[in-house]
Every structure is written in structure tokens, then in C-alpha cells.
Residue frames relative to the residue before (quaternion, step in Angstrom):
aa qw qx qy qz dx dy dz
M 1.0000 0.0000 0.0000 0.0000 0.00 0.00 0.00
L 0.7146 0.4697 -0.3141 0.4123 3.44 0.83 -0.90
T 0.6186 0.5008 -0.4101 0.4454 3.61 1.08 -0.35
S 0.6154 0.5419 -0.3654 0.4405 3.74 1.05 -0.48
C 0.6181 0.5439 -0.3052 0.4785 3.45 1.12 -0.94
A 0.7010 0.4554 -0.3115 0.4519 3.66 0.84 -0.96
L 0.5823 0.5573 -0.3579 0.4714 3.57 1.19 -0.56
L 0.6634 0.5479 -0.2905 0.4189 3.54 0.90 -0.94
L 0.6621 0.5414 -0.2235 0.4675 3.35 1.11 -1.18
T 0.6626 0.4743 -0.3041 0.4934 3.55 1.07 -0.91
L 0.6350 0.5276 -0.3477 0.4444 3.69 0.98 -0.68
L 0.6399 0.5251 -0.3125 0.4660 3.53 1.20 -0.88
S 0.6459 0.5636 -0.3075 0.4130 3.45 1.09 -0.82
S 0.6666 0.4914 -0.2801 0.4854 3.47 1.08 -0.84
C 0.7246 0.4057 -0.2824 0.4802 3.58 1.14 -0.36
G 0.6111 -0.5555 0.3186 0.4652 3.63 1.46 0.36
G 0.6801 0.4253 -0.3491 0.4844 3.74 0.86 0.41
G 0.8189 0.2428 -0.1504 0.4978 3.55 -1.19 0.44
S 0.3108 -0.7290 0.5879 0.1625 3.62 -1.46 0.00
A 0.5187 -0.6253 0.4694 0.3458 3.61 -0.91 0.67
P 0.4925 -0.6554 0.4786 0.3145 3.52 -1.03 0.72
V 0.3176 -0.7037 0.6102 0.1779 3.43 -1.40 0.48
D 0.2773 -0.7697 0.5598 0.1314 3.57 -0.63 1.21
S 0.1569 -0.8277 0.5357 0.0571 3.55 -0.26 1.22
S 0.6039 0.5537 -0.3943 0.4163 3.60 1.19 0.07
S 0.5291 0.5893 -0.4086 0.4537 3.66 1.23 0.02
P 0.4223 -0.6654 0.5131 0.3401 3.47 -1.08 0.66
P 0.6159 -0.5578 0.3977 0.3891 3.58 -1.14 0.38
E 0.5111 -0.6583 0.4444 0.3286 3.57 -1.00 0.79
E 0.4579 -0.6626 0.5134 0.2961 3.58 -1.09 0.78
T 0.5273 -0.5825 0.4393 0.4355 3.60 -0.95 0.38
K 0.5552 -0.6177 0.4577 0.3172 3.49 -1.12 0.64
T 0.7844 0.4085 -0.2086 0.4175 3.62 0.95 -0.59
G 0.6531 0.5440 -0.2437 0.4670 3.32 1.54 -0.28
L 0.3097 -0.7005 0.5844 0.2682 3.55 -1.22 0.16
P 0.5747 -0.6172 0.4253 0.3286 3.67 -1.25 0.60
E 0.5909 -0.5536 0.4687 0.3532 3.36 -1.23 0.39
I 0.1263 -0.7825 0.6045 0.0794 3.70 -0.91 0.83
S 0.0615 0.7593 -0.6408 0.0951 3.57 -0.93 0.97
E 0.1137 0.7878 -0.5862 0.1510 3.68 -0.40 1.21
V 0.2747 -0.6810 0.6504 0.1943 3.48 -1.14 0.72
V 0.1094 -0.8338 0.5408 0.0178 3.62 -0.52 1.19
F 0.7654 0.1101 -0.1598 0.6136 3.52 1.44 0.26
S 0.0234 0.8489 -0.5276 0.0240 3.61 -0.70 0.91
G 0.7493 -0.4234 0.1696 0.4801 3.50 0.99 1.00
N 0.5194 0.6347 -0.4140 0.3949 3.59 1.19 0.07
L 0.4260 -0.7174 0.4746 0.2804 3.64 -0.62 1.04
K 0.6220 0.5264 -0.3778 0.4397 3.75 1.00 -0.36
E 0.6187 0.5623 -0.3455 0.4263 3.54 1.15 -0.22
M 0.7153 0.3604 -0.2474 0.5451 3.66 1.20 -0.27
V 0.3116 -0.7233 0.5984 0.1475 3.53 -1.11 0.93
I 0.0220 0.7263 -0.6865 -0.0266 3.64 -0.96 0.77
V 0.3134 -0.7643 0.5472 0.1353 3.36 -0.78 1.36
P 0.5009 -0.7176 0.3982 0.2749 3.54 -0.68 1.14
G 0.8152 0.3054 -0.2071 0.4465 3.66 -1.07 0.55
Q 0.6135 0.5586 -0.3470 0.4373 3.64 1.19 0.15
G 0.6524 -0.5993 0.3335 0.3225 3.64 1.15 0.38
N 0.6138 0.5193 -0.3335 0.4923 3.47 1.34 0.23
T 0.0289 -0.7907 0.6112 0.0202 3.55 -1.21 0.75
A 0.1005 -0.7970 0.5952 0.0213 3.47 -1.04 0.76
S 0.0119 0.7913 -0.6092 0.0515 3.61 -1.05 0.82
L 0.4934 -0.6652 0.4749 0.2977 3.45 -1.11 0.70
I 0.0298 -0.7351 0.6767 0.0290 3.75 -1.16 0.70
K 0.1427 -0.7184 0.6753 0.0864 3.43 -1.29 0.58
D 0.0239 0.7013 -0.7105 -0.0532 3.51 -1.42 0.52
A 0.7756 -0.3651 0.2534 0.4483 3.47 -1.34 -0.25
S 0.6874 0.4727 -0.2858 0.4715 3.65 1.13 -0.41
G 0.7424 -0.4135 0.2419 0.4684 3.56 1.20 -0.01
P 0.6877 -0.4757 0.3267 0.4405 3.57 -1.33 -0.11
A 0.0380 -0.7559 0.6530 0.0274 3.58 -1.44 0.41
I 0.2837 -0.7354 0.5576 0.2603 3.60 -1.14 0.00
R 0.2896 -0.7238 0.6011 0.1761 3.44 -0.98 0.89
L 0.0027 0.8044 -0.5921 0.0485 3.58 -0.60 1.19
S 0.0812 -0.7949 0.6012 -0.0091 3.35 -1.00 1.10
S 0.1158 -0.8032 0.5776 0.0888 3.66 -1.00 0.56
T 0.1868 -0.6789 0.6985 0.1277 3.52 -1.30 0.53
G 0.6915 0.4658 -0.3464 0.4299 3.55 -1.29 0.45
S 0.2397 -0.8068 0.5280 0.1132 3.61 -0.71 1.02
K 0.7084 0.4135 -0.2509 0.5141 3.58 1.15 0.12
R 0.0115 0.7791 -0.6262 0.0274 3.63 -0.98 0.95
P 0.5514 -0.6138 0.4507 0.3405 3.40 -1.17 0.67
P 0.6100 -0.6353 0.3165 0.3523 3.63 -0.97 0.62
D 0.6884 0.4771 -0.3025 0.4550 3.54 1.22 -0.45
G 0.4376 -0.7702 0.3927 0.2473 3.56 1.33 -0.01
D 0.4976 0.6301 -0.4625 0.3763 3.63 1.34 -0.08
G 0.8313 0.2390 -0.2057 0.4577 3.54 -1.02 0.87
N 0.7237 0.3444 -0.2410 0.5473 3.58 1.29 0.11
G 0.7718 0.2669 -0.2464 0.5219 3.53 -1.06 0.92
G 0.6127 -0.4718 0.4400 0.4566 3.44 -1.35 -0.26
I 0.0779 -0.8318 0.5495 0.0133 3.51 -0.76 1.12
V 0.1823 -0.7542 0.6281 0.0593 3.47 -1.04 1.14
R 0.2127 -0.7822 0.5755 0.1080 3.58 -0.62 1.00
L 0.3595 -0.6928 0.5816 0.2293 3.60 -0.98 0.94
S 0.6195 -0.5137 0.4697 0.3629 3.51 -1.38 0.43
P 0.4881 -0.6032 0.4731 0.4173 3.72 -0.91 0.45
A 0.6223 0.5074 -0.4060 0.4364 3.78 0.88 -0.32
L 0.6708 0.4508 -0.3239 0.4918 3.60 0.86 -0.80
S 0.5617 0.5781 -0.3697 0.4622 3.79 1.07 -0.55
R 0.6804 0.5037 -0.2639 0.4623 3.52 0.93 -1.12
A 0.6435 0.5681 -0.2594 0.4426 3.53 0.97 -1.13
L 0.7312 0.4633 -0.2188 0.4504 3.58 1.07 -0.87
S 0.4020 0.7594 -0.4353 0.2686 3.61 1.43 -0.34
G 0.8456 0.1518 -0.1110 0.4996 3.64 -0.71 0.98
R 0.6498 0.5293 -0.3342 0.4312 3.61 1.17 -0.04
K 0.4089 -0.6445 0.5656 0.3121 3.43 -1.25 0.42
V 0.1829 -0.7969 0.5757 0.0123 3.42 -1.02 1.16
T 0.2464 -0.7001 0.6487 0.1680 3.60 -1.32 0.45
V 0.1406 -0.8117 0.5649 0.0473 3.50 -0.70 0.98
T 0.0930 -0.8365 0.5398 0.0139 3.54 -0.25 1.22
I 0.0787 -0.7785 0.6218 0.0324 3.65 -0.66 1.11
T 0.2388 -0.7530 0.6059 0.0942 3.51 -0.86 1.05
M 0.1997 0.8057 -0.5143 0.2155 3.64 -0.14 1.38
R 0.0268 -0.7225 0.6781 0.1320 3.47 -1.45 -0.15
T 0.6083 -0.5136 0.4313 0.4244 3.60 -1.35 0.17
S 0.5331 -0.6298 0.4333 0.3625 3.60 -0.92 0.63
L 0.5244 -0.6469 0.4294 0.3494 3.56 -0.98 0.72
K 0.7450 0.2552 -0.1852 0.5878 3.63 1.17 -0.45
D 0.8412 -0.0525 -0.0400 0.5366 3.61 -0.78 1.17
G 0.1198 0.8534 -0.4862 0.1447 3.47 0.85 1.08
S 0.2747 -0.6958 0.6370 0.1863 3.53 -1.23 0.71
T 0.2913 -0.7680 0.5445 0.1697 3.63 -1.02 0.85
T 0.7268 0.2900 -0.2067 0.5874 3.58 1.42 -0.01
A 0.0014 0.7710 -0.6368 -0.0011 3.50 -0.97 0.93
R 0.2265 -0.7658 0.5694 0.1952 3.47 -1.13 0.05
A 0.0970 -0.8023 0.5890 0.0072 3.73 -1.05 0.67
L 0.0436 -0.8030 0.5943 0.0110 3.52 -1.03 0.46
Y 0.2789 -0.6791 0.6435 0.2166 3.65 -1.17 0.62
S 0.0146 0.7951 -0.6055 0.0316 3.48 -0.97 1.05
R 0.1357 -0.6581 0.7247 0.1528 3.53 -1.37 0.74
P 0.3779 -0.7894 0.4328 0.2160 3.56 -0.09 1.49
G 0.7765 0.2684 -0.2873 0.4925 3.49 -0.92 1.28
L 0.6985 0.3303 -0.2537 0.5819 3.57 1.42 0.18
P 0.6614 -0.4741 0.3537 0.4611 3.58 -1.26 0.28
T 0.3391 -0.7521 0.5477 0.1390 3.49 -1.14 0.92
S 0.6351 -0.5001 0.3883 0.4425 3.54 -1.32 -0.17
G 0.4478 -0.6589 0.4504 0.4031 3.57 1.31 -0.19
W 0.5928 -0.5382 0.4233 0.4240 3.64 -1.21 0.24
Q 0.2031 -0.7894 0.5750 0.0699 3.50 -0.91 1.19
D 0.3614 -0.7429 0.5004 0.2590 3.62 -0.70 0.81
L 0.0068 0.8100 -0.5862 -0.0158 3.62 -0.96 0.86
T 0.3732 -0.7562 0.5116 0.1650 3.48 -0.96 0.77
A 0.1652 -0.7910 0.5864 0.0570 3.62 -0.70 1.12
G 0.1907 -0.7534 0.6228 0.0901 3.58 -0.77 1.10
T 0.7309 -0.4570 0.3481 0.3684 3.48 -1.57 -0.25
E 0.7130 0.3008 -0.2283 0.5908 3.51 1.38 -0.30
F 0.5941 -0.5346 0.4300 0.4199 3.54 -1.35 0.44
A 0.1288 0.7716 -0.6144 0.1029 3.54 -0.98 0.95
D 0.5355 -0.6358 0.4523 0.3232 3.65 -1.15 0.30
A 0.1203 -0.7388 0.6631 0.0053 3.39 -1.12 1.00
T 0.0204 -0.8273 0.5613 -0.0049 3.66 -0.51 0.96
F 0.0194 0.7465 -0.6627 -0.0561 3.37 -1.65 0.25
E 0.3116 -0.7865 0.5083 0.1607 3.58 -1.03 0.56
Y 0.0568 -0.7888 0.6106 -0.0416 3.67 -1.09 0.85
K 0.2794 -0.7087 0.6124 0.2112 3.50 -1.14 0.71
V 0.2453 -0.8113 0.4988 0.1810 3.65 -0.37 1.12
P 0.5567 -0.6325 0.4224 0.3341 3.54 -0.93 0.98
T 0.4330 -0.6466 0.5294 0.3378 3.60 -1.15 0.48
R 0.5996 0.5251 -0.4149 0.4388 3.76 0.76 -0.19
E 0.4627 -0.6763 0.4948 0.2894 3.41 -1.19 0.61
G 0.4513 -0.6565 0.5007 0.3386 3.71 -0.77 0.63
G 0.4543 -0.6894 0.5074 0.2466 3.55 -1.25 0.66
H 0.7416 0.3929 -0.2575 0.4789 3.68 0.90 0.06
G 0.7953 -0.3086 0.1610 0.4964 3.66 0.80 0.90
P 0.7437 -0.4483 0.2665 0.4182 3.54 -1.34 -0.06
D 0.6799 -0.4624 0.3698 0.4327 3.57 -1.28 0.17
L 0.0553 -0.8194 0.5691 0.0416 3.64 -1.15 0.52
I 0.2610 -0.7221 0.6001 0.2244 3.44 -1.18 0.38
S 0.0981 -0.8255 0.5543 0.0412 3.61 -0.72 0.99
I 0.1595 -0.8020 0.5738 0.0463 3.55 -0.85 1.08
W 0.1979 -0.7364 0.6464 0.0255 3.55 -1.03 1.16
A 0.2740 -0.8221 0.4803 0.1353 3.53 -0.19 1.38
D 0.8246 0.0535 -0.0511 0.5609 3.68 0.93 -0.51
P 0.2259 -0.8003 0.5407 0.1271 3.55 -0.08 1.22
E 0.6267 0.4934 -0.3937 0.4569 3.72 1.04 -0.01
G 0.4060 -0.7698 0.4216 0.2547 3.58 1.27 -0.02
R 0.4112 0.7110 -0.4351 0.3689 3.56 1.13 0.80
D 0.5164 -0.7152 0.3644 0.2983 3.58 1.22 0.33
R 0.3877 0.7050 -0.4917 0.3331 3.38 1.26 0.82
A 0.3917 -0.7839 0.4559 0.1556 3.52 -1.15 0.49
I 0.1174 -0.7066 0.6750 0.1770 3.52 -1.36 0.18
E 0.3693 -0.6942 0.5791 0.2153 3.43 -1.43 0.40
I 0.1308 -0.8029 0.5797 0.0467 3.68 -0.83 0.89
R 0.2190 -0.7745 0.5856 0.0963 3.57 -0.76 1.02
K 0.8336 -0.0574 0.1171 0.5368 3.54 0.82 -0.99
I 0.0013 -0.7293 0.6786 0.0875 3.50 -1.49 0.36
E 0.1201 -0.7799 0.6130 -0.0393 3.19 -1.02 1.25
I 0.2096 -0.7641 0.6026 0.0953 3.45 -1.12 0.87
K 0.0321 -0.8229 0.5657 -0.0422 3.67 -0.72 1.09
S 0.0499 0.7773 -0.6272 -0.0002 3.58 -1.12 0.59
A 0.3713 -0.7752 0.4558 0.2310 3.49 -0.43 1.15
A 0.6280 -0.5497 0.4235 0.3523 3.53 -1.32 0.57
N 0.1061 0.8049 -0.5817 0.0507 3.65 -0.87 0.66
């Protein structure tokens, strides 16, 4: 019945009477020239979500407190390759998310703190599309409470030749085996 009423009102509207119905149940149309906002948590404190490459001087272990799980990440060694692949704690983005972020400016938010035991107050992180220029290692400050540390990066439009995009975290740039604790990593890109 709604369809025939809508048709009648449309006909009346074209003849100068009535008005066409507005369907408020439909989502608003996306702008034809813009991209939608992206916001995805790529790490949520689960040890299985982070890759640690053996023999590189990094260790990760699960910790839990009243607020939920986190990872304690420690690092030795004071040098890291510029692309970050194979060093630090690595969180690989899904191929679909990597494609969706191509050519876009992203904000990486890492919720972290210095470890309660042998804590590092400075960490570094980078965004990498392996095989292409990276964000470079970004300095992050870790306080005694979980807080957000962020950096921005313009993702290349070309696909990397060595797998999906990744976030790499270097817990102790001084290489003294100190640690940070990481609760969450989120990637955001504003609509444009």
C-alpha cells in the first residue's frame, strides 16, 4: 500500500499537488567524491594478534589487570631496519584494510604505558607497507598509566611487494631490555 501511495503522491506532485514522501528509514547517501571514515582496532591485547620474530631480541607476554588484557613487550638492540618488518612487536593489518587505506592519511593510536617492572619511558613505532617507504620510526612517550600515543602517516597508493601493511613497535630504543605494555592499537582515517 505504501508503494501505491508514494506513486500517487509523486503523480500529484508532478501535476502541482501534494508532495513526494521522504523515506527516513534509508541511510543518508555518501558523497559521490568522498571516501568513508575508517576506524578499526587492529590489536586488542591478545597475544595472538602480535607477531614476534624469533632471534631478534624481542619478547612479549600477556598481562591482565582490572581493565583487561595487555601485552608486555620488551626489546634489546639499539638498531632497527627502516622498514620495521621482522623487528619489534608486529601487528599485521588485513589485506582488505591495507587496500582500503591506500593513498589515505591515517592516524595510528597506540594505548600503552611503561611496564610496571623494568619499564621503558620511550618507545618507537612505525607504519609500513613492506617494500615501500614507511612512516619512519616515530618516538612515543609511555607514562605510568595507559594513555593514547598517536602518529600520522600518508599510506602509499601502490601495494607493497611483501605482504599487507603492518605496525611495528620497538619497546626500548636504547636496547636495555626494558618494556612497555600495550592494550590497544587503532587505525583511523577521516572521511574525505
